[in-house]
Each structure stands twice: as structure tokens, then as C-alpha cells.
C-alpha positions as CSV (number, residue, x, y, z in Angstrom):
1,M,11.1,-18.0,25.5
2,A,11.7,-15.1,27.8
3,S,15.4,-16.0,28.4
4,S,16.2,-15.3,24.8
5,F,15.1,-11.7,25.2
6,R,17.6,-9.3,26.7
7,I,16.5,-6.1,28.5
8,L,18.6,-3.1,29.3
9,V,17.6,-1.4,32.6
10,V,19.0,2.1,33.1
11,D,18.6,4.0,36.4
12,D,20.9,6.3,38.5
13,E,19.6,4.8,41.7
14,P,21.4,1.5,42.6
15,A,18.5,0.3,44.8
16,Q,16.0,0.8,42.0
17,L,18.3,-1.1,39.5
18,E,18.6,-4.0,41.9
19,L,14.8,-4.1,42.4
20,V,13.8,-4.0,38.8
21,G,16.6,-6.2,37.6
22,G,15.7,-8.8,40.2
23,F,12.0,-8.8,39.3
24,L,12.8,-9.2,35.6
25,K,15.3,-12.1,36.2
26,K,12.6,-13.9,38.1
27,Q,10.4,-13.6,35.0
28,G,13.1,-15.4,33.0
29,F,14.6,-12.4,31.1
30,E,18.2,-11.7,30.6
31,V,18.9,-8.4,32.2
32,V,21.7,-5.8,31.5
33,S,21.8,-2.9,33.9
34,A,23.5,0.5,33.8
35,E,23.5,3.5,36.1
36,S,23.5,6.0,33.2
37,G,23.1,6.2,29.5
38,E,22.2,8.6,26.6
39,A,19.6,6.3,25.3
40,A,17.5,3.3,26.7
41,A,15.4,0.5,25.2
42,A,12.4,0.7,22.8
43,D,10.1,2.1,25.5
44,Y,10.3,3.7,29.0
45,L,8.3,4.1,32.1
46,T,8.2,7.0,34.6
47,K,8.6,6.6,38.3
48,P,7.1,5.3,40.5
49,L,7.2,2.0,38.6
50,N,4.2,-0.2,38.2
51,L,5.7,-3.7,37.7
52,E,2.6,-5.1,36.0
53,E,2.7,-2.2,33.5
54,L,6.4,-2.9,33.0
55,L,5.8,-6.5,32.1
56,H,3.0,-5.4,29.7
57,R,5.4,-3.0,27.9
58,I,8.1,-5.7,27.7
59,N,5.7,-8.2,26.2
60,K,4.6,-5.6,23.7
61,A,8.2,-4.8,22.7
62,R,8.9,-8.6,22.4
63,E,6.0,-8.9,19.9
64,H,7.2,-5.9,17.9
65,H,10.7,-7.4,17.9
66,R,9.3,-10.7,16.6
67,L,7.4,-9.0,13.8
68,R,10.5,-7.0,12.8
69,S,12.5,-10.2,12.6
70,E,9.8,-11.9,10.5
71,N,9.7,-8.8,8.3
72,R,13.4,-9.0,7.7
73,E,13.3,-12.7,6.9
74,L,10.5,-12.2,4.4
75,R,12.4,-9.3,2.7
76,E,15.5,-11.6,2.4
77,A,13.3,-14.4,0.9
78,L,11.7,-12.0,-1.6
79,G,15.1,-10.4,-2.5
80,A,16.4,-13.8,-3.3
81,R,13.6,-14.5,-5.8
82,H,12.1,-11.3,-7.0
83,R,12.6,-7.6,-6.1
84,I,9.3,-6.1,-4.8
85,E,9.4,-2.3,-4.8
86,G,7.3,-0.3,-2.3
87,I,6.7,-2.8,0.5
88,I,8.2,-0.6,3.0
89,G,7.2,0.2,6.6
90,E,7.8,-0.5,10.2
91,S,4.5,0.5,11.6
92,G,2.6,-2.0,13.6
93,Q,0.0,-2.3,10.8
94,M,2.6,-3.1,8.1
95,L,4.5,-5.5,10.4
96,E,1.3,-7.4,11.0
97,V,0.6,-7.5,7.3
98,L,4.0,-8.8,6.4
99,S,3.8,-11.4,9.2
100,L,0.6,-12.7,7.7
101,V,2.1,-12.7,4.2
102,R,5.0,-14.9,5.6
103,R,2.6,-17.4,7.2
104,V,0.1,-17.6,4.2
105,A,2.6,-17.6,1.4
106,P,3.7,-21.3,1.7
107,S,0.1,-22.5,1.6
108,E,-2.3,-23.0,-1.2
109,A,-5.0,-20.9,0.5
110,T,-7.0,-18.3,-1.5
111,V,-6.2,-14.8,-0.2
112,L,-8.5,-11.8,-0.2
113,I,-6.5,-8.5,0.0
114,R,-8.6,-5.5,1.1
115,G,-7.9,-1.8,1.3
116,E,-8.4,1.6,-0.2
117,S,-7.1,2.3,-3.7
118,G,-3.4,3.0,-3.8
119,T,-2.5,1.1,-0.6
120,G,-0.4,-1.5,-2.4
121,K,-2.7,-4.5,-2.8
122,E,-1.0,-5.7,-5.9
123,L,2.4,-5.5,-4.2
124,I,1.1,-7.8,-1.4
125,A,-0.2,-10.2,-4.0
126,K,3.3,-10.3,-5.6
127,A,4.9,-10.8,-2.3
128,I,2.7,-13.8,-1.6
129,H,3.4,-15.3,-5.0
130,F,7.2,-14.8,-5.0
131,A,7.5,-16.1,-1.4
132,S,5.5,-19.2,-2.2
133,P,6.4,-22.6,-3.7
134,R,4.8,-21.3,-7.0
135,A,7.4,-18.6,-7.4
136,A,8.9,-20.2,-10.4
137,G,5.5,-20.3,-12.1
138,P,3.7,-17.3,-13.7
139,L,1.9,-14.6,-11.8
140,V,-1.0,-13.4,-14.0
141,R,-3.0,-10.2,-13.2
142,V,-6.5,-9.3,-14.3
143,N,-8.3,-6.1,-13.3
144,C,-12.0,-7.0,-13.3
145,A,-13.0,-3.4,-13.3
146,A,-10.9,-2.4,-16.3
147,L,-12.5,-4.6,-19.0
148,P,-16.0,-4.5,-20.5
149,E,-18.3,-7.4,-19.3
150,T,-18.4,-8.7,-22.9
151,L,-14.6,-9.1,-23.0
152,L,-13.9,-10.2,-19.4
153,E,-15.2,-13.7,-19.8
154,S,-13.0,-14.4,-22.8
155,E,-10.1,-12.7,-21.0
156,L,-10.4,-15.0,-18.0
157,F,-11.4,-18.3,-19.7
158,G,-10.4,-17.9,-23.3
159,H,-12.5,-18.7,-26.3
160,E,-12.7,-21.0,-29.3
161,R,-12.6,-19.9,-33.0
162,G,-16.0,-18.6,-34.0
163,A,-17.3,-18.3,-30.5
164,F,-18.4,-14.7,-31.2
165,T,-18.0,-12.1,-33.9
166,G,-14.3,-11.3,-34.3
167,A,-13.1,-14.6,-32.8
168,V,-11.0,-15.6,-35.8
169,A,-8.8,-18.0,-33.8
170,A,-8.9,-19.9,-30.6
171,R,-7.3,-18.1,-27.6
172,K,-6.2,-19.1,-24.2
173,G,-7.5,-17.2,-21.2
174,R,-5.7,-15.9,-18.1
175,F,-6.5,-19.0,-16.1
176,E,-4.7,-21.2,-18.6
177,A,-1.8,-18.7,-18.7
178,A,-1.5,-18.9,-14.9
179,D,-1.4,-22.7,-14.8
180,G,1.2,-23.8,-12.3
181,G,1.4,-20.3,-10.8
182,S,-0.9,-17.7,-9.4
183,L,-3.8,-15.6,-10.8
184,F,-4.4,-12.2,-9.2
185,L,-7.9,-10.9,-9.7
186,D,-7.9,-7.2,-8.8
187,E,-11.1,-5.5,-8.1
188,I,-13.0,-8.8,-7.6
189,G,-15.9,-6.8,-6.2
190,D,-16.6,-5.6,-9.8
191,L,-16.9,-9.1,-11.3
192,P,-20.3,-9.6,-13.0
193,M,-22.7,-12.1,-11.4
194,H,-22.7,-14.7,-14.2
195,L,-18.9,-14.7,-14.1
196,Q,-19.0,-15.1,-10.3
197,A,-20.8,-18.4,-10.8
198,K,-18.1,-19.5,-13.3
199,L,-15.3,-18.5,-11.0
200,L,-17.0,-20.4,-8.2
201,R,-16.9,-23.6,-10.3
202,V,-13.2,-23.1,-11.0
203,L,-12.5,-22.9,-7.3
204,Q,-14.6,-25.9,-6.5
205,E,-13.6,-28.2,-9.4
206,R,-10.4,-26.8,-10.8
207,E,-11.8,-26.8,-14.3
208,F,-13.7,-24.6,-16.7
209,E,-14.7,-24.3,-20.4
210,R,-13.6,-21.7,-22.9
211,V,-16.3,-19.5,-24.4
212,G,-17.8,-21.5,-27.3
213,S,-16.7,-24.9,-26.0
214,N,-18.1,-27.7,-23.9
215,R,-14.7,-29.3,-23.3
216,P,-13.5,-29.0,-19.7
217,I,-10.0,-27.7,-19.1
218,Q,-8.3,-28.5,-15.8
219,V,-5.9,-26.0,-14.3
220,D,-3.6,-25.8,-11.3
221,V,-3.9,-22.2,-10.2
222,R,-3.7,-20.4,-6.8
223,L,-6.1,-17.5,-6.7
224,L,-5.2,-14.2,-5.1
225,T,-7.9,-11.5,-5.1
226,A,-8.2,-7.8,-4.0
227,T,-10.9,-5.2,-3.7
228,H,-11.5,-1.8,-2.2
229,R,-15.3,-2.4,-2.1
230,D,-17.4,-3.3,0.9
231,L,-18.2,-6.9,-0.1
232,E,-20.5,-7.4,2.9
233,S,-22.8,-4.6,1.7
234,Q,-22.7,-6.2,-1.8
235,L,-23.9,-9.5,-0.2
236,K,-26.9,-7.7,1.3
237,T,-27.9,-6.1,-2.0
238,G,-27.4,-9.2,-4.0
239,Q,-24.4,-7.9,-6.0
240,F,-22.0,-10.5,-4.8
241,R,-22.6,-14.3,-4.3
242,E,-22.5,-15.5,-0.7
243,D,-21.0,-18.9,-1.6
244,L,-18.2,-17.2,-3.7
245,Y,-17.5,-14.7,-0.8
246,Y,-16.8,-17.5,1.6
247,R,-14.6,-19.3,-0.9
248,L,-12.5,-16.2,-1.5
249,N,-12.4,-15.1,2.1
250,V,-10.2,-18.0,3.4
251,V,-7.5,-15.6,4.5
252,T,-8.0,-11.9,4.5
253,I,-5.2,-9.3,4.6
254,V,-6.3,-5.7,5.3
255,L,-4.1,-2.8,4.3
256,S,-4.5,0.3,6.3
257,P,-4.6,3.7,4.5
258,L,-1.4,5.7,4.7
259,R,-3.0,8.3,6.9
260,E,-3.4,5.7,9.6
261,R,0.3,4.5,9.5
262,R,2.2,7.8,9.5
263,Q,5.2,6.1,11.1
264,D,5.9,4.6,7.6
265,L,5.9,8.0,5.9
266,P,9.6,8.9,6.4
267,L,10.8,5.5,5.1
268,L,8.5,5.7,2.1
269,I,9.5,9.3,1.3
270,D,13.2,8.6,1.4
271,H,12.7,5.3,-0.6
272,F,10.9,7.1,-3.4
273,L,13.3,10.0,-3.5
274,E,16.3,7.6,-3.9
275,L,14.4,5.5,-6.5
276,F,13.3,8.4,-8.8
277,A,16.6,10.4,-8.4
278,E,18.4,7.4,-9.7
279,K,15.8,6.7,-12.4
280,N,16.0,10.3,-13.7
281,G,19.8,10.6,-13.3
282,K,19.5,13.5,-10.8
283,K,21.7,14.1,-7.8
284,I,19.3,15.1,-5.0
285,R,20.4,15.3,-1.4
286,G,17.0,15.4,0.3
287,F,14.3,17.9,1.2
288,T,14.2,21.2,3.0
289,P,12.7,21.1,6.5
290,E,9.6,22.9,5.2
291,A,9.1,20.4,2.3
292,R,9.5,17.4,4.6
293,E,7.1,18.8,7.1
294,A,4.5,19.4,4.4
295,L,4.9,15.8,3.2
296,L,4.6,14.4,6.7
297,R,1.5,16.5,7.4
298,Y,-0.5,15.7,4.3
299,D,-3.2,13.0,4.5
300,Y,-2.7,11.3,1.1
301,P,-6.2,10.3,0.1
302,G,-4.6,8.4,-2.8
303,N,-2.4,6.5,-0.3
304,V,1.1,5.2,-1.3
305,R,0.4,5.6,-5.0
306,E,-0.2,9.3,-4.5
307,L,2.9,9.7,-2.4
308,E,4.9,7.9,-5.1
309,N,3.6,10.2,-7.8
310,L,4.2,13.3,-5.6
311,I,7.9,12.4,-5.1
312,E,8.5,11.5,-8.7
313,R,6.9,14.9,-9.8
314,A,9.1,16.8,-7.3
315,V,12.2,15.0,-8.4
316,V,11.5,15.7,-12.1
317,L,10.5,19.4,-11.6
318,T,13.1,20.6,-9.0
319,R,16.1,22.6,-10.3
320,D,18.0,22.2,-7.1
321,E,19.8,19.4,-5.3
322,V,17.4,19.8,-2.4
323,I,13.6,19.6,-3.0
324,G,11.8,22.6,-1.6
325,K,8.3,23.2,-0.5
326,D,7.6,25.1,-3.8
327,D,8.4,21.9,-5.7
328,L,5.4,20.2,-4.2
329,P,1.8,20.5,-5.4
330,L,-0.1,23.3,-3.8
331,L,-2.6,21.0,-2.1
332,V,0.4,19.5,-0.2
333,Q,1.8,22.9,0.5
334,E,-1.6,24.3,1.8
335,P,-3.8,21.3,2.8
336,E,-6.1,23.6,4.7
337,A,-7.4,24.9,1.3
338,A,-8.6,21.3,0.4
339,D,-10.3,21.0,3.8
340,S,-12.8,23.8,3.2
341,T,-16.2,23.0,4.6
342,E,-18.2,25.8,3.1
343,K,-21.7,24.8,2.3
344,N,-21.6,26.3,-1.2
345,L,-19.3,23.7,-2.8
346,P,-19.0,25.2,-6.3
347,A,-18.0,28.6,-4.8
348,A,-15.6,26.9,-2.4
349,V,-14.0,25.0,-5.3
350,E,-13.6,28.2,-7.3
351,G,-12.2,29.9,-4.3
352,I,-9.6,27.2,-3.8
353,E,-8.7,27.3,-7.5
354,Q,-8.1,31.1,-7.4
355,V,-5.9,30.7,-4.3
356,M,-3.9,28.0,-6.0
357,I,-3.5,30.0,-9.2
358,R,-2.4,33.1,-7.4
359,R,0.2,31.2,-5.4
360,A,1.4,29.3,-8.5
361,M,1.8,32.5,-10.5
362,A,3.6,34.2,-7.7
363,Q,6.0,31.3,-7.3
364,A,6.5,31.2,-11.0
365,G,7.3,34.9,-11.2
366,G,4.3,35.4,-13.5
367,I,5.5,32.9,-16.1
368,Q,2.4,31.0,-17.2
369,T,4.3,27.9,-18.4
370,R,6.0,27.4,-15.0
371,A,2.8,28.1,-13.1
372,A,0.9,25.5,-15.2
373,E,3.6,23.0,-14.4
374,L,3.2,23.7,-10.6
375,L,-0.5,23.3,-10.9
376,G,-0.3,20.1,-13.0
377,I,-2.5,21.5,-15.8
378,S,-1.9,22.6,-19.4
379,E,-0.9,26.2,-20.1
380,R,-4.1,26.5,-22.2
381,A,-6.2,25.5,-19.2
382,L,-4.4,28.0,-17.0
383,R,-5.0,30.8,-19.5
384,Y,-8.7,29.9,-19.5
385,K,-8.9,30.0,-15.7
386,L,-7.0,33.3,-15.6
387,K,-9.6,34.8,-17.9
388,K,-12.5,33.2,-16.1
389,Y,-11.6,34.6,-12.8
390,G,-10.3,37.9,-14.1
391,L,-6.9,37.4,-12.7
392,T,-4.0,39.6,-14.0
393,F,-0.3,39.4,-13.1
């Protein structure tokens, strides 16, 4: 209700204070007014005031406040059951995601998590499981793209002794291992068609057979899935079953790429710095302004996973208590080099390589071992490239 939401109105004109305060009180808000202040509420309007716009901004702030509260409650619930690293952010996109996690977790609904690689789909699956009534049960993960098709069926459903060459003993699959808990199928868009049919049966009938057996096995498993692929396009080309798509797509959670939620960058940067400094036993106080600016400017095509790796690398390599710009990869230091749009791509790549090598050698004082570390390649590879491009230092 509106009366539970307090609004601070700041204005140095008493008449304006009275006008705005009176309007908001009629709308049911609790109003606190002040004639001056160094800081105001979550948003502001310039004069002359548009009262309808004021009400719109307030409702928007209320919704943001509600999502922040849900986010905090979800973190507390997760913290009590299982620590989930990396679910950090206060952008509107992440607050919406965590609000959806909070609402879907207590249910038995199948969840499809979508987003680019590195956006944290597995973390969201963990959050759903550990905030659910199944938290005491197992959470089993299978990457459908990481296993050959010949092994994936056995991995999911198990096999009997003698089912195929090398099957010297019966083996339970991941569905049986997840009984009473949750099964997370990552990269579901890469699941072969014949296994899609078998998965559909499990969802419909809650039973399956091991490879080499006709005996049905019943399981109680909640299915969580994720993909970076365009499943709708796969439907049109016949690569993904339509009936399975609708069974999986009960609740969809979409994770935005990091470049679209830059508001979360400072929180993530500081989180990973603290995490890896403690992990590596290093006392690091922070970043130079130039290093932080470079980190905030970079687009992160690899999303949160790339940021995590960048910070870990910087923590490991730095010799100082403050991480400098030189401790970051060159593509982060000079992103414009990666944005080259020259038509001759091979020449453009070689040009970028030469620029990177020159900068790395300069920063390393001509020491090839140090330059190779900065570039993230072996010293042997660096020597080859120096010879290839005729670079001398």
C-alpha cells in the first residue's frame, strides 16, 4: 500500500514544499519534508514540476525498492542453505531475475534459463535449487554439449551390464543420481534428437529405462535447463522438438549480457577482487583510477566469466598493493584495437598483434618472459611472433 512508502521532499521554497507534500499525502504516501539537504531520494525532478511525472517516478522507485527487498530476502535464504558465489548486481535486469528466482524456486515448475555464455546460468540454477524445498536433495549437472552422443545417453539414463562394448557393470545415470533433487541440463539446445524424445517421456511419465534394459525406473526429479542457443530457430529447422520445447519452456529466465547491465560492474569488480585476494593470500587495496576506468569501459564479450578471469589474473600478476592498468590484458587497456573494422581481416589481426606485442615488450622493459605473461601466451609463442613480424627490442 502507498501508506507504507515514505517519501522525502526537499525544496527551499516553503510554498512548493506544501504543494507537493499535500499532493502526495492525498495519494496515500507518508511524506517527510525538508527545506534543504545535501542529498535527496532515489530520483529527482526539475522545476516546473509535472505532478503526473512525479507520480510515475515514485511508482518506479517503489517497484525498484520492492525488488531490492526481494533480492535481500533471497540472498538471506540462500545464505542459510548454501553459499552461491557470483550472483551479484543491483541493476534492474538482475533484480528482475532474482525476483523471478524467488517466485519460481518453491514450485516444481521446469525452468529454462537463457543467455549468452558466461552470464551465470548455472549460478541461477543453483539458486533455484537451494532456495527450493528440494535443497536437501542432490543437484546434479550435465553439460549436453560436452559429451559425445554415444556417451550422453548412458550418462543421463545409465546402462546395464553388457549393454555395449566396455559396459562391464551396470551403472546408474544422472537422472537416478538426482532422484529427490534437481537435474540441471546445461546446453539443452545441443541435445541430440533421439535423446530429446527420451527426455520428453521422462517429463511426461516420470520414468525411463537404462540403456540395454526394458525395466522402467521411476524418478522424482525437478528439471532445470539452460542454453545460449536460439531454440526458436532450431524449431524451424527441425533441430529441436516442438513438444519438448513447450515442456521445457514453462518458466523462462533470461540473463542479460554484462555489457547491458553496466550498473553491476563496480559491485562485481570489487567482489572478485576481494575473493581472489583472499584466495591467493595477497593484500590488495584496490585499483588505480586508470585501471578501474578501463575495467568499466570494456565490453566483456565473455560476460561475468571473463570479468572473473580478468580480475583473478590481475590479482595473481600484480606486484603492488594496488592493481594498475598495466596489470590488465592489453585488449582491456586498449579496446579500440579489438574494434578494428578494416576489411582485410588477416592484416587487421596481424596489425593488432604487433601493437599488443610492442606495448607488452615496452611495459616489460624488453623482458620476454614478462611480456609473454602480459599477453597471456607462452614465451616460445612470443619469440615466434617477434621473428615473424621482424620486431626487435
